[in-house]
N, C-alpha and C positions, 0 to 999 in steps of 0.2 A: 774865818779868814785863815788863809795859807800863807806861809810867808815865804820866799824862797827866791836865793840868789843869782843872780848869772850876768852873764855877757849877753847882751843886748844884740842884736843884727842892725846895721846900717842898714838905710837905704841901697847903699852901692854895692852892700852884702850881700842880699836879696835878689838885685837883677844876676851879681854874678855866680850865684846860686843856680834863678832860674833859669840864667843862659844855659848852663852843665845839667842841668836835672829837670825834664819835663814832668810836671805836676803827674801823678799816675790815679787818683782817689779826689772825690768830692768838696773835700775838704784843705785846704793851703794851711799851712801854720807858718814856717819858716820865721820864727819869731826872735829863738834864742837857744846859749846853750846854758843848760844849766850846771851850778857848781858845785848847790848843797840847797835842804830844805830850810828855811827860818837863816838868822844870822851863822856866816864862820866860823869857827874857833877860836881863828887866826887871819885877820880880816887882810894883814901884808900881803899871807899868801894869794888869799885871792886876788888883791891888786897886784900884785905882781906878774898877773897872766896878760902877756906881753906876744906872746907869737900861739896865733893859731891858723894848725893845718889840718886842709881837712883830707882821711886818707881814705875813709870805707864808705859803701854804702851796705843796707840792708832792705829787703821788703818782703811783703807777706800778702797774704788775699786783703786786708784792710789797711795796710797801716805802710809808712818808708820813711827811712831817719838816714842821716850822714852822720860818719864817726867824725870825731874832732879830735886833734892833737890838739894838750894846752900844754908851751911850753916842752912840748914831748916828751908827752904822758895823754893816755886816752882815758886811764881812771882815774876820776872824782874822787875828793876825800871821803867818798860814802861806798867806797868799793864798783860802784857802775861806771858805764859810760858815757863820757863826753859825749853827745851828739847836739843835731840838728833835727826836729821833729818837721818832714818837709810837707806830707801832705795824710790825709786818714780818711775811711770811712764811715763819717759821721752819724752814720747809722746802726755801726756798730764797735767803735773803738773812739779814744781820745788818745792826744796829743802825749801824755804821761803811759799810754799801752808800749811804746816806743822802746822804756826800760826792759819790758819782758820779748821784744821781736828780740833786742840784740843781746841778751844772754843763750841766742840760739846761734850765734855766730855776726859775721859781715863777710863782706870781699872788699878788697882793695880795689881803690879807686887814683887816676894819677892825680899825685894830689898839688893841691891847691891853695891860696893861703886868700886869712879874714884881716876885718880889722874887728872884731866888736868892740862896745864898751861896757864897763859895767856896770850894771846898774841890782838895784833889789826890790821886790817886786810880791803886790802885793793881790792875790787874785781868789776866788771866790771858791770854795770846797766843792 
């Protein structure tokens, strides 16, 4: 099992995102914003995540994701980009492929706020 610490999307957040971005691929995700793998070095920094602003969008032929600012930064503690995987083609991609997608850049979008909640999740590797 791999542990990860994230901000989970509320049902209202999912509705907000779906209203603004139509699903492009076979598998919908709309689940969370990863903060880090495992437990944060500083739990206080994680818990201080209070402002979540969607600022960008990226898509290729197999996956799409939104870029999120957390307290004014799009950069996670591990140097990757805060994001929400929206959907993907499950025959050729998985949600973690959003990290690779975002290395190639993203387009700005009209900003909007979300109100996710802090969680530590366990998932199968």
